[in-house]
TORTORDO-331791 format. One record per residue (C-alpha): residue number from 0; residue in three letters; x, y, z. Coordinates in nm, 4 decimals, always signed. Example, Ala and Ser with C-alpha at 12.3 -4.5 7.8 and 13.67 -1.06 7.14 Angstrom:
BEGIN
  num  residu         u         v         w
    0     ALA   +1.2300   -0.4500   +0.7800
    1     SER   +1.3670   -0.1060   +0.7140
//
This chain:
BEGIN
  num  residu         u         v         w
    0     UNK   +1.3203   +1.5047   -1.6210
    1     UNK   +0.9943   +1.3441   -1.7297
    2     UNK   +0.7744   +1.1043   -1.5333
    3     UNK   +0.5884   +0.7952   -1.6541
    4     UNK   +0.3088   +0.5852   -1.5070
    5     UNK   +0.3953   +0.2557   -1.3404
    6     UNK   +0.1174   +0.0943   -1.5456
    7     UNK   +0.1694   +0.2657   -1.8815
    8     UNK   +0.5036   +0.4146   -1.9840
    9     UNK   +0.3397   +0.5803   -2.2846
   10     UNK   +0.1929   +0.8268   -2.0348
   11     UNK   +0.4649   +1.0876   -1.9900
   12     UNK   +0.4373   +1.4091   -1.7869
   13     UNK   +0.6553   +1.6837   -1.6376
   14     UNK   +0.7338   +1.7102   -1.2678
   15     UNK   +0.4705   +1.9832   -1.2297
   16     UNK   +0.2070   +1.7692   -1.4004
   17     UNK   +0.2954   +1.4661   -1.1878
   18     UNK   +0.2625   +1.6689   -0.8667
   19     UNK   -0.0600   +1.8405   -0.9746
   20     UNK   -0.2316   +1.5218   -1.0919
   21     UNK   -0.1144   +1.3120   -0.7972
   22     UNK   -0.2081   +0.9832   -0.9659
   23     UNK   -0.2223   +0.8772   -1.3310
   24     UNK   -0.5650   +0.8531   -1.4922
   25     UNK   -0.5530   +0.4728   -1.5242
   26     UNK   -0.4531   +0.4272   -1.1578
   27     UNK   -0.0767   +0.4039   -1.1993
   28     UNK   +0.1744   +0.6044   -0.9959
   29     UNK   +0.4173   +0.8537   -1.1470
   30     UNK   +0.7883   +0.7649   -1.1347
   31     UNK   +1.0969   +0.9276   -1.2905
   32     UNK   +1.1954   +0.7949   -1.6331
   33     UNK   +1.5421   +0.7455   -1.4847
   34     UNK   +1.6885   +0.8180   -1.1423
   35     UNK   +1.9670   +1.0794   -1.1227
   36     UNK   +2.3084   +0.9700   -0.9964
   37     UNK   +2.4857   +1.1233   -0.6954
   38     UNK   +2.8557   +1.0401   -0.6482
   39     UNK   +3.0441   +0.9988   -0.3214
   40     UNK   +3.2311   +1.3205   -0.4012
   41     UNK   +2.8985   +1.5026   -0.4343
   42     UNK   +2.7802   +1.3513   -0.1055
   43     UNK   +3.0949   +1.4895   +0.0612
   44     UNK   +2.9982   +1.8347   -0.0678
   45     UNK   +2.6440   +1.7922   +0.0629
   46     UNK   +2.7859   +1.7066   +0.4059
   47     UNK   +2.9154   +2.0634   +0.4390
   48     UNK   +2.5670   +2.2096   +0.3783
   49     UNK   +2.2707   +2.2512   +0.6138
   50     UNK   +1.9414   +2.0689   +0.5586
   51     UNK   +1.8042   +2.3416   +0.3346
   52     UNK   +2.1113   +2.3284   +0.1114
   53     UNK   +2.0960   +1.9509   +0.0887
   54     UNK   +1.7234   +1.9606   +0.0080
   55     UNK   +1.7707   +2.2125   -0.2723
   56     UNK   +2.0516   +2.0048   -0.4230
   57     UNK   +1.8586   +1.6742   -0.4232
   58     UNK   +1.5211   +1.8180   -0.5228
   59     UNK   +1.6700   +2.0122   -0.8138
   60     UNK   +1.7643   +1.6785   -0.9741
   61     UNK   +1.3971   +1.5777   -0.9873
   62     UNK   +1.2014   +1.9033   -1.0230
   63     UNK   +1.3641   +2.0216   -1.3417
   64     UNK   +1.0784   +2.2481   -1.4514
   65     UNK   +1.1048   +2.4525   -1.1303
   66     UNK   +1.3269   +2.7589   -1.1464
   67     UNK   +1.6072   +2.7976   -0.8935
   68     UNK   +1.4198   +3.0788   -0.7187
   69     UNK   +1.0945   +2.8779   -0.7093
   70     UNK   +1.2692   +2.5806   -0.5519
   71     UNK   +1.4574   +2.8021   -0.3062
   72     UNK   +1.1292   +2.9610   -0.1955
   73     UNK   +0.9609   +2.6215   -0.1485
   74     UNK   +1.2469   +2.4718   +0.0523
   75     UNK   +1.3058   +2.7743   +0.2740
   76     UNK   +0.9336   +2.8173   +0.3345
   77     UNK   +0.9111   +2.4566   +0.4479
   78     UNK   +1.2169   +2.4183   +0.6692
   79     UNK   +1.3393   +2.7581   +0.7932
   80     UNK   +1.0710   +2.7767   +1.0642
   81     UNK   +0.8308   +2.5352   +1.2302
   82     UNK   +1.0865   +2.2676   +1.3235
   83     UNK   +1.2117   +2.2405   +1.6797
   84     UNK   +1.5601   +2.1309   +1.5689
   85     UNK   +1.8003   +2.3486   +1.3712
   86     UNK   +1.9066   +2.0316   +1.1886
   87     UNK   +1.5402   +1.9690   +1.0907
   88     UNK   +1.5985   +1.5905   +1.0950
   89     UNK   +1.8672   +1.5266   +1.3605
   90     UNK   +2.0590   +1.2047   +1.4256
   91     UNK   +2.0778   +1.0604   +1.7799
   92     UNK   +2.3371   +0.7934   +1.8606
   93     UNK   +2.1723   +0.4997   +2.0350
   94     UNK   +2.4754   +0.2729   +2.0666
   95     UNK   +2.8141   +0.2146   +1.9032
   96     UNK   +2.6719   +0.1476   +1.5573
   97     UNK   +2.3003   +0.2383   +1.5764
   98     UNK   +2.1590   +0.5834   +1.5086
   99     UNK   +1.8044   +0.7175   +1.5354
  100     UNK   +1.6950   +0.9567   +1.2615
  101     UNK   +1.4416   +1.1826   +1.4324
  102     UNK   +1.1857   +1.2824   +1.1707
  103     UNK   +0.9232   +1.4206   +1.4111
  104     UNK   +1.0541   +1.7699   +1.4890
  105     UNK   +0.7951   +1.9459   +1.2697
  106     UNK   +0.4672   +2.1178   +1.3602
  107     UNK   +0.2573   +1.7991   +1.3913
  108     UNK   +0.5276   +1.5838   +1.5586
  109     UNK   +0.5368   +1.3175   +1.2866
  110     UNK   +0.7658   +1.2323   +0.9947
  111     UNK   +0.4920   +1.3320   +0.7521
  112     UNK   +0.5849   +1.6976   +0.8226
  113     UNK   +0.9139   +1.6424   +0.6378
  114     UNK   +0.7192   +1.6195   +0.3119
  115     UNK   +0.3899   +1.7889   +0.3928
  116     UNK   +0.5471   +2.1201   +0.4902
  117     UNK   +0.6923   +2.1479   +0.1405
  118     UNK   +0.4237   +1.9758   -0.0714
  119     UNK   +0.1722   +2.2657   -0.0550
  120     UNK   +0.4448   +2.4986   -0.1782
  121     UNK   +0.5487   +2.2596   -0.4552
  122     UNK   +0.1859   +2.2149   -0.5548
  123     UNK   +0.1199   +2.5887   -0.5652
  124     UNK   +0.4093   +2.6345   -0.8084
  125     UNK   +0.3264   +2.3187   -1.0052
  126     UNK   -0.0440   +2.3925   -1.0484
  127     UNK   +0.0440   +2.7412   -1.1694
  128     UNK   +0.2344   +2.5737   -1.4528
  129     UNK   +0.0131   +2.2705   -1.5174
  130     UNK   -0.3402   +2.3706   -1.4125
  131     UNK   -0.3646   +2.7484   -1.4048
  132     UNK   -0.7051   +2.8780   -1.2961
  133     UNK   -0.8126   +2.5468   -1.1412
  134     UNK   -0.8907   +2.5064   -0.7717
  135     UNK   -0.6961   +2.2045   -0.6458
  136     UNK   -0.8842   +1.9640   -0.4193
  137     UNK   -0.6473   +1.7615   -0.1987
  138     UNK   -0.8116   +1.4297   -0.1165
  139     UNK   -0.6429   +1.2315   +0.1622
  140     UNK   -0.6845   +0.8931   +0.3281
  141     UNK   -0.4890   +0.8703   +0.6517
  142     UNK   -0.3899   +0.6112   +0.9077
  143     UNK   -0.3198   +0.8977   +1.1473
  144     UNK   -0.0174   +1.1176   +1.0875
  145     UNK   -0.0617   +1.2082   +0.7195
  146     UNK   -0.4024   +1.3621   +0.7870
  147     UNK   -0.2884   +1.6155   +1.0449
  148     UNK   +0.0356   +1.6948   +0.8629
  149     UNK   -0.1529   +1.7531   +0.5370
  150     UNK   -0.4212   +1.9631   +0.7068
  151     UNK   -0.1571   +2.1777   +0.8728
  152     UNK   +0.0451   +2.2118   +0.5537
  153     UNK   -0.2490   +2.3073   +0.3323
  154     UNK   -0.4345   +2.5186   +0.5898
  155     UNK   -0.5551   +2.8377   +0.4187
  156     UNK   -0.3282   +2.7830   +0.1164
  157     UNK   -0.4770   +2.9895   -0.1633
  158     UNK   -0.6698   +2.8102   -0.4390
  159     UNK   -0.6761   +2.4737   -0.2572
  160     UNK   -0.9205   +2.2688   -0.0513
  161     UNK   -0.8207   +1.9693   +0.1589
  162     UNK   -1.0523   +1.6804   +0.2499
  163     UNK   -0.9298   +1.4108   +0.4919
  164     UNK   -1.0801   +1.0689   +0.5674
  165     UNK   -0.9578   +0.8567   +0.8596
  166     UNK   -1.0684   +0.5189   +1.0051
  167     UNK   -1.3003   +0.5860   +1.3006
  168     UNK   -1.1302   +0.3370   +1.5332
  169     UNK   -0.7892   +0.3223   +1.3661
  170     UNK   -0.6038   +0.6259   +1.5010
  171     UNK   -0.4818   +0.7217   +1.8471
  172     UNK   -0.6891   +0.9681   +2.0552
  173     UNK   -0.4171   +1.2304   +2.0091
  174     UNK   -0.4096   +1.1803   +1.6306
  175     UNK   -0.7895   +1.2131   +1.6183
  176     UNK   -0.7829   +1.5306   +1.8254
  177     UNK   -0.5164   +1.6806   +1.6024
  178     UNK   -0.7362   +1.6331   +1.2957
  179     UNK   -1.0790   +1.7125   +1.4405
  180     UNK   -0.9655   +2.0429   +1.5942
  181     UNK   -0.7885   +2.1594   +1.2775
  182     UNK   -0.8157   +2.5283   +1.1991
  183     UNK   -0.8466   +2.6739   +0.8490
  184     UNK   -1.1212   +2.7874   +0.6119
  185     UNK   -1.0387   +2.5332   +0.3393
  186     UNK   -1.0228   +2.2124   +0.5473
  187     UNK   -1.2717   +1.9283   +0.6042
  188     UNK   -1.2353   +1.6044   +0.8003
  189     UNK   -1.4545   +1.2947   +0.8225
  190     UNK   -1.4177   +0.9530   +0.9865
  191     UNK   -1.5182   +0.6397   +0.7981
  192     UNK   -1.6547   +0.3121   +0.9286
  193     UNK   -1.3744   +0.0658   +0.8540
  194     UNK   -0.9971   +0.0563   +0.8501
  195     UNK   -0.7303   +0.2525   +0.6643
  196     UNK   -0.7412   +0.0220   +0.3629
  197     UNK   -1.1129   +0.1026   +0.3266
  198     UNK   -1.0341   +0.4745   +0.3344
  199     UNK   -0.7431   +0.4414   +0.0927
  200     UNK   -0.9395   +0.2245   -0.1523
  201     UNK   -1.2300   +0.4694   -0.1403
  202     UNK   -1.0037   +0.7649   -0.2137
  203     UNK   -0.8351   +0.5840   -0.5048
  204     UNK   -1.1749   +0.4929   -0.6488
  205     UNK   -1.2882   +0.8542   -0.6344
  206     UNK   -0.9596   +0.9701   -0.7891
  207     UNK   -0.9965   +0.7492   -1.0957
  208     UNK   -1.3719   +0.7963   -1.1544
  209     UNK   -1.4116   +0.9920   -1.4793
  210     UNK   -1.7646   +1.1087   -1.3975
  211     UNK   -1.6466   +1.2597   -1.0683
  212     UNK   -1.3518   +1.4268   -1.2431
  213     UNK   -1.5894   +1.5777   -1.4996
  214     UNK   -1.8181   +1.7098   -1.2246
  215     UNK   -1.5219   +1.8738   -1.0529
  216     UNK   -1.3967   +2.0194   -1.3807
  217     UNK   -1.7391   +2.1711   -1.4452
  218     UNK   -1.6965   +2.3515   -1.1135
  219     UNK   -1.3401   +2.4661   -1.1881
  220     UNK   -1.1805   +2.2040   -0.9620
  221     UNK   -0.9405   +1.9112   -0.9971
  222     UNK   -0.8190   +1.6448   -0.7554
  223     UNK   -0.4661   +1.6016   -0.6322
  224     UNK   -0.3235   +1.3960   -0.3478
  225     UNK   -0.1171   +1.4534   -0.0355
  226     UNK   -0.0692   +1.0812   +0.0231
  227     UNK   +0.2614   +0.9303   -0.0771
  228     UNK   +0.1057   +0.8173   -0.4041
  229     UNK   +0.1859   +1.1793   -0.5032
  230     UNK   +0.5447   +1.2121   -0.6235
  231     UNK   +0.5607   +1.5553   -0.4597
  232     UNK   +0.5062   +1.3828   -0.1238
  233     UNK   +0.7622   +1.1118   -0.1851
  234     UNK   +1.0556   +1.3038   -0.3329
  235     UNK   +1.1206   +1.5228   -0.0220
  236     UNK   +1.1578   +1.2018   +0.1782
  237     UNK   +1.4605   +1.1017   -0.0299
  238     UNK   +1.6367   +1.4101   +0.1040
  239     UNK   +1.6490   +1.3061   +0.4680
  240     UNK   +1.8281   +0.9791   +0.3972
  241     UNK   +2.1033   +1.1708   +0.2183
  242     UNK   +2.1040   +1.4220   +0.5033
  243     UNK   +2.1346   +1.1493   +0.7687
  244     UNK   +2.4324   +0.9996   +0.5864
  245     UNK   +2.5873   +1.3458   +0.5533
  246     UNK   +2.5478   +1.4059   +0.9272
  247     UNK   +2.7241   +1.0771   +1.0018
  248     UNK   +3.0098   +1.1817   +0.7718
  249     UNK   +3.0263   +1.5369   +0.9087
  250     UNK   +3.0236   +1.4024   +1.2658
  251     UNK   +3.3074   +1.1607   +1.1982
  252     UNK   +3.0923   +0.8543   +1.2641
  253     UNK   +3.1644   +0.7136   +0.9164
  254     UNK   +3.3778   +0.8073   +0.6182
  255     UNK   +3.2263   +0.9116   +0.2862
  256     UNK   +3.1724   +0.5948   +0.0847
  257     UNK   +3.1225   +0.3685   +0.3888
  258     UNK   +2.8067   +0.1582   +0.3718
  259     UNK   +2.5187   +0.1934   +0.6162
  260     UNK   +2.2001   -0.0043   +0.6750
  261     UNK   +1.8634   +0.1688   +0.6934
  262     UNK   +1.5691   +0.0335   +0.8947
  263     UNK   +1.2237   +0.1841   +0.8457
  264     UNK   +0.8960   +0.1049   +1.0241
  265     UNK   +0.6377   +0.1320   +0.7462
  266     UNK   +0.2898   +0.0263   +0.6408
  267     UNK   +0.2328   +0.1963   +0.3064
  268     UNK   +0.5964   +0.1430   +0.1941
  269     UNK   +0.6542   +0.5088   +0.1043
  270     UNK   +0.9124   +0.5919   +0.3717
  271     UNK   +1.1334   +0.2926   +0.2920
  272     UNK   +1.0813   +0.3391   -0.0831
  273     UNK   +1.2416   +0.6834   -0.0487
  274     UNK   +1.5435   +0.5124   +0.1091
  275     UNK   +1.5506   +0.2639   -0.1799
  276     UNK   +1.5548   +0.5505   -0.4305
  277     UNK   +1.8402   +0.7143   -0.2386
  278     UNK   +2.0318   +0.3856   -0.2583
  279     UNK   +1.9676   +0.3569   -0.6314
  280     UNK   +2.0936   +0.7134   -0.6781
  281     UNK   +2.4263   +0.6263   -0.5166
  282     UNK   +2.3829   +0.6593   -0.1411
  283     UNK   +2.6029   +0.3819   +0.0073
  284     UNK   +2.3293   +0.1645   +0.1594
  285     UNK   +2.4003   -0.2048   +0.2123
  286     UNK   +2.0584   -0.3297   +0.3276
  287     UNK   +1.7109   -0.1831   +0.3605
  288     UNK   +1.5277   -0.3392   +0.6554
  289     UNK   +1.1493   -0.3143   +0.6437
  290     UNK   +0.9806   -0.3287   +0.9862
  291     UNK   +0.6124   -0.4222   +1.0274
  292     UNK   +0.3762   -0.4684   +1.3199
  293     UNK   +0.1285   -0.7585   +1.3428
  294     UNK   -0.0129   -0.6549   +1.0048
  295     UNK   +0.2877   -0.8228   +0.8480
  296     UNK   +0.1846   -0.8344   +0.4828
  297     UNK   +0.5077   -0.6573   +0.3802
  298     UNK   +0.7268   -0.8913   +0.5851
  299     UNK   +0.5676   -1.1896   +0.4153
  300     UNK   +0.6048   -1.0362   +0.0696
  301     UNK   +0.9680   -0.9365   +0.1120
  302     UNK   +1.0594   -1.2821   +0.2424
  303     UNK   +0.8429   -1.5014   +0.0131
  304     UNK   +0.7546   -1.2983   -0.2974
  305     UNK   +0.3827   -1.3476   -0.2272
  306     UNK   +0.1627   -1.0470   -0.1502
  307     UNK   -0.1654   -1.1543   +0.0093
  308     UNK   -0.3979   -0.9102   +0.1825
  309     UNK   -0.6477   -1.1855   +0.2580
  310     UNK   -0.5654   -1.2106   +0.6265
  311     UNK   -0.6844   -1.0987   +0.9652
  312     UNK   -0.6554   -0.7237   +1.0189
  313     UNK   -0.5097   -0.6191   +1.3543
  314     UNK   -0.5743   -0.2889   +1.5300
  315     UNK   -0.2430   -0.2243   +1.7054
  316     UNK   -0.0673   +0.0301   +1.9259
  317     UNK   +0.1260   +0.1417   +1.6144
  318     UNK   -0.1833   +0.2438   +1.4124
  319     UNK   -0.0052   +0.4312   +1.1330
  320     UNK   +0.1217   +0.0899   +1.0189
  321     UNK   -0.2166   -0.0869   +1.0341
  322     UNK   -0.2301   -0.1319   +0.6584
  323     UNK   -0.2777   -0.4359   +0.4340
  324     UNK   -0.2593   -0.2647   +0.0935
  325     UNK   +0.0810   -0.0961   +0.0601
  326     UNK   +0.0341   +0.1442   -0.2284
  327     UNK   +0.3958   +0.2447   -0.2820
  328     UNK   +0.5084   -0.1130   -0.3325
  329     UNK   +0.3865   -0.0641   -0.6901
  330     UNK   +0.6712   +0.1777   -0.7541
  331     UNK   +0.9295   -0.0737   -0.6327
  332     UNK   +0.7802   -0.3445   -0.8542
  333     UNK   +0.7988   -0.1099   -1.1529
  334     UNK   +1.1670   -0.0389   -1.0826
  335     UNK   +1.2477   -0.4081   -1.0655
  336     UNK   +1.0147   -0.5551   -1.3257
  337     UNK   +0.8512   -0.2942   -1.5517
  338     UNK   +0.4976   -0.1780   -1.6272
  339     UNK   +0.3670   -0.4925   -1.7979
  340     UNK   +0.4164   -0.7070   -1.4889
  341     UNK   +0.2890   -0.4271   -1.2633
  342     UNK   -0.0379   -0.4141   -1.4566
  343     UNK   -0.0877   -0.7887   -1.4150
  344     UNK   +0.0018   -0.7917   -1.0456
  345     UNK   -0.2182   -0.4927   -0.9628
  346     UNK   -0.5058   -0.6509   -1.1565
  347     UNK   -0.4591   -0.9716   -0.9575
  348     UNK   -0.4498   -0.7739   -0.6324
  349     UNK   -0.7750   -0.5980   -0.7220
  350     UNK   -0.9497   -0.9208   -0.8255
  351     UNK   -0.8193   -1.1768   -0.5761
  352     UNK   -0.6351   -0.9786   -0.3096
  353     UNK   -0.3000   -1.1431   -0.3854
  354     UNK   -0.0194   -1.1806   -0.6381
  355     UNK   +0.3155   -1.3552   -0.6584
  356     UNK   +0.6169   -1.2061   -0.8330
  357     UNK   +0.8439   -1.4043   -1.0639
  358     UNK   +1.1725   -1.5554   -0.9455
  359     UNK   +1.3946   -1.2886   -1.1024
  360     UNK   +1.2007   -1.0048   -0.9385
  361     UNK   +1.2029   -1.1812   -0.6028
  362     UNK   +1.5805   -1.2320   -0.6185
  363     UNK   +1.6250   -0.8606   -0.6927
  364     UNK   +1.4060   -0.7723   -0.3946
  365     UNK   +1.5992   -1.0034   -0.1592
  366     UNK   +1.9277   -0.8456   -0.2708
  367     UNK   +1.8185   -0.5059   -0.1384
  368     UNK   +1.5688   -0.5801   +0.1375
  369     UNK   +1.5379   -0.7661   +0.4653
  370     UNK   +1.2176   -0.7652   +0.6689
  371     UNK   +1.0701   -0.8527   +1.0043
  372     UNK   +0.7707   -0.7854   +1.2261
  373     UNK   +0.6756   -0.7701   +1.5931
  374     UNK   +0.3547   -0.7684   +1.7942
  375     UNK   +0.2294   -0.5185   +2.0515
  376     UNK   +0.3859   -0.6957   +2.3490
  377     UNK   +0.7270   -0.6964   +2.1803
  378     UNK   +0.6790   -0.3308   +2.0870
  379     UNK   +0.6080   -0.2303   +2.4471
  380     UNK   +0.8972   -0.4417   +2.5766
  381     UNK   +1.1286   -0.2622   +2.3324
  382     UNK   +1.0083   +0.0814   +2.4455
  383     UNK   +1.0765   -0.0174   +2.8075
  384     UNK   +1.4175   -0.1695   +2.7375
  385     UNK   +1.5441   +0.1201   +2.5258
  386     UNK   +1.4253   +0.3742   +2.7812
  387     UNK   +1.5794   +0.1817   +3.0713
  388     UNK   +1.9139   +0.1113   +2.9063
  389     UNK   +1.9587   +0.4177   +2.6827
  390     UNK   +1.7310   +0.6833   +2.8397
  391     UNK   +1.5745   +0.7181   +2.4944
  392     UNK   +1.1950   +0.7262   +2.4617
  393     UNK   +1.0598   +0.5648   +2.1440
  394     UNK   +0.7080   +0.5942   +2.0124
  395     UNK   +0.5229   +0.2760   +1.9227
  396     UNK   +0.6299   +0.2830   +1.5563
  397     UNK   +0.9969   +0.3589   +1.6153
  398     UNK   +1.0055   +0.0738   +1.8663
  399     UNK   +0.8913   -0.1650   +1.5924
  400     UNK   +1.1896   -0.0475   +1.3873
  401     UNK   +1.4317   -0.0943   +1.6779
  402     UNK   +1.3031   -0.4455   +1.7556
  403     UNK   +1.3123   -0.5620   +1.3942
  404     UNK   +1.6594   -0.4134   +1.3424
  405     UNK   +1.7938   -0.5832   +1.6568
  406     UNK   +1.6455   -0.9132   +1.5358
  407     UNK   +1.8115   -0.8633   +1.1962
  408     UNK   +2.1504   -0.7863   +1.3512
  409     UNK   +2.1281   -1.0917   +1.5797
  410     UNK   +2.0251   -1.3240   +1.2951
  411     UNK   +2.2841   -1.2036   +1.0435
  412     UNK   +2.5750   -1.0788   +1.2538
  413     UNK   +2.5727   -0.7677   +1.0313
  414     UNK   +2.7460   -0.4898   +1.2306
  415     UNK   +2.7221   -0.2279   +0.9542
  416     UNK   +2.6304   +0.1126   +1.1046
  417     UNK   +2.2537   +0.1463   +1.0922
  418     UNK   +2.0090   +0.4361   +1.0766
  419     UNK   +1.6607   +0.3664   +1.2143
  420     UNK   +1.3869   +0.6059   +1.1066
  421     UNK   +1.1965   +0.7463   +1.4048
  422     UNK   +0.8564   +0.8505   +1.2813
  423     UNK   +0.6623   +1.0209   +1.5616
  424     UNK   +0.6749   +1.1761   +1.9057
  425     UNK   +0.6042   +0.9224   +2.1831
  426     UNK   +0.3506   +1.1695   +2.3244
  427     UNK   +0.1206   +1.1020   +2.0275
  428     UNK   +0.0751   +0.7489   +2.1670
  429     UNK   +0.0925   +0.8216   +2.5374
  430     UNK   -0.1307   +0.5353   +2.6596
  431     UNK   +0.0834   +0.2594   +2.5094
  432     UNK   +0.4156   +0.4307   +2.5818
  433     UNK   +0.3197   +0.5033   +2.9429
  434     UNK   +0.2083   +0.1437   +2.9952
  435     UNK   +0.5384   +0.0257   +2.8473
  436     UNK   +0.7634   +0.2325   +3.0730
  437     UNK   +0.5526   +0.2167   +3.3902
  438     UNK   +0.4198   -0.1367   +3.3566
  439     UNK   +0.0583   -0.0431   +3.4205
  440     UNK   -0.2320   +0.1402   +3.2604
  441     UNK   -0.4281   +0.3522   +3.5088
  442     UNK   -0.7683   +0.4990   +3.4235
  443     UNK   -0.6417   +0.8378   +3.3097
  444     UNK   -0.7687   +1.0606   +3.0290
  445     UNK   -0.5458   +1.1432   +2.7332
  446     UNK   -0.3901   +1.4570   +2.8795
  447     UNK   -0.3462   +1.3090   +3.2265
  448     UNK   -0.1498   +1.0319   +3.0544
  449     UNK   +0.0593   +1.2884   +2.8689
  450     UNK   +0.1415   +1.4631   +3.1968
  451     UNK   +0.2163   +1.1324   +3.3696
  452     UNK   +0.4435   +1.0222   +3.0853
  453     UNK   +0.6358   +1.3493   +3.1063
  454     UNK   +0.6734   +1.3100   +3.4845
  455     UNK   +0.7839   +0.9464   +3.4702
  456     UNK   +1.0348   +0.9886   +3.1868
  457     UNK   +1.1504   +1.3464   +3.2520
  458     UNK   +1.0848   +1.4172   +2.8824
  459     UNK   +0.8912   +1.7187   +2.7571
  460     UNK   +0.5664   +1.6903   +2.5664
  461     UNK   +0.5701   +1.9112   +2.2545
  462     UNK   +0.3602   +2.2239   +2.3091
  463     UNK   +0.1474   +2.1661   +2.0008
  464     UNK   +0.0228   +1.8386   +2.1510
  465     UNK   -0.0219   +1.9657   +2.5068
  466     UNK   -0.2214   +2.2641   +2.3792
  467     UNK   -0.4841   +2.0422   +2.2142
  468     UNK   -0.6548   +2.0058   +2.5538
  469     UNK   -0.8340   +2.3383   +2.5151
  470     UNK   -0.9098   +2.3314   +2.1415
  471     UNK   -1.2678   +2.2963   +2.0210
  472     UNK   -1.3639   +2.0002   +1.8032
  473     UNK   -1.4732   +2.1206   +1.4579
  474     UNK   -1.5298   +1.7917   +1.2774
  475     UNK   -1.7201   +1.4974   +1.4258
  476     UNK   -1.8808   +1.3354   +1.1198
  477     UNK   -1.8575   +0.9674   +1.0278
  478     UNK   -1.9636   +0.7968   +0.7034
  479     UNK   -1.9662   +0.4529   +0.5437
  480     UNK   -1.7037   +0.3747   +0.2789
  481     UNK   -1.9839   +0.3535   +0.0218
  482     UNK   -2.0940   +0.7116   +0.0901
  483     UNK   -1.7515   +0.8762   +0.0593
  484     UNK   -1.8263   +1.0132   -0.2882
  485     UNK   -2.1347   +1.2028   -0.1667
  486     UNK   -1.9470   +1.3274   +0.1390
  487     UNK   -1.6788   +1.4699   -0.0929
  488     UNK   -1.9460   +1.6566   -0.2929
  489     UNK   -2.1048   +1.7826   +0.0312
  490     UNK   -1.7677   +1.9035   +0.1601
  491     UNK   -1.7094   +2.0902   -0.1666
  492     UNK   -2.0629   +2.2252   -0.1859
  493     UNK   -2.1275   +2.0896   -0.5363
//
């Protein structure tokens, strides 16, 4: 299988090249030339396998220049240890037709572990094929969870460095602690003054600057990405939607071939895009429901066809979704409309901050997607209601998904069984979750809140979060978005 750029289909690379490069030289994102097909009969076979078996089967369709033994090593290395559930991504039944897909059982307690435990292994194999002898520099912008998951995944991986930028006031205290206490000889972390979009735009600018690339090359280095702009980050996410469906079949909740709905809380559009790809491959998905917080740029786009980032930016209690430029939407637009239109829309976005898709593209989007949003008060009310009625504790992002899905079901009467992606441990956002379930916000420090939340809910805080209390802070720097380039050179010592 070859990969092309969303902005220029004349650019054609292998899977290893796509993963090593991370982003195409002209700013486009790599996508498969064609998606592989998976039949209902093949899904039935997958249902009899464990997560590792399912992952190898799905990934082998995309990573065709990896040998069977290379892929086996990558998958087993990622998922055999480090996850607190034997199922890796377990399903929890919330009510008669609603299921929570728990994607936070990995080492950093966020869904990003599902991809970022395997990406370093994929990249090690891929760079050995596509960029032998080059030190790979992983450059990351994060709204919280990606940063820690990438740092943990790439920690002390041979022949790599990882540099992470995060918005200084745009992550939770626990997310910040996770990043700033990170161990490893090849890791660096820096805050930036601004929001996630500033960090993401700065990283993209550095990625596509030829002079910077030449300077790295002169020092035997090359950039790659651990953000979901990298195909190697996105393709493992397709696996868990197939796995969730397989678990529903294996558990007798549905029959193979029955349709499900999938609801995903998302800001950068990568997590729901993976579900879209699974649907296009043959997974029986009726509707993809995109859930946003108050930064509802995706809700507006999916319901009007107009993408406009020129709006007030909200800092919310679901910070991983505080995004106004959703990078992975470009891949969806390519699938539905082709590279010529993508080039024009991305140019318009860069120049004016908005674009509007044509009628045919918008109709195609509406056929697959529904969307909704909720504010912080609705998010907290949902956490409280779900805990009270179901004894299930949602984090602030999962609660957005639950609220938007419930709104969708009420508005449409659609009773199709639904899977809601749960993206993080509630203990990563203890202040907001504690306030939601207890109805007050006492003057407690982060770890007192964690302990209080555990006491009130009778739920256990993951050890890797509780143990942060005694870890020393290694990284406390902060820079302007205009100085990111120099900070990168300083981090690399060039």
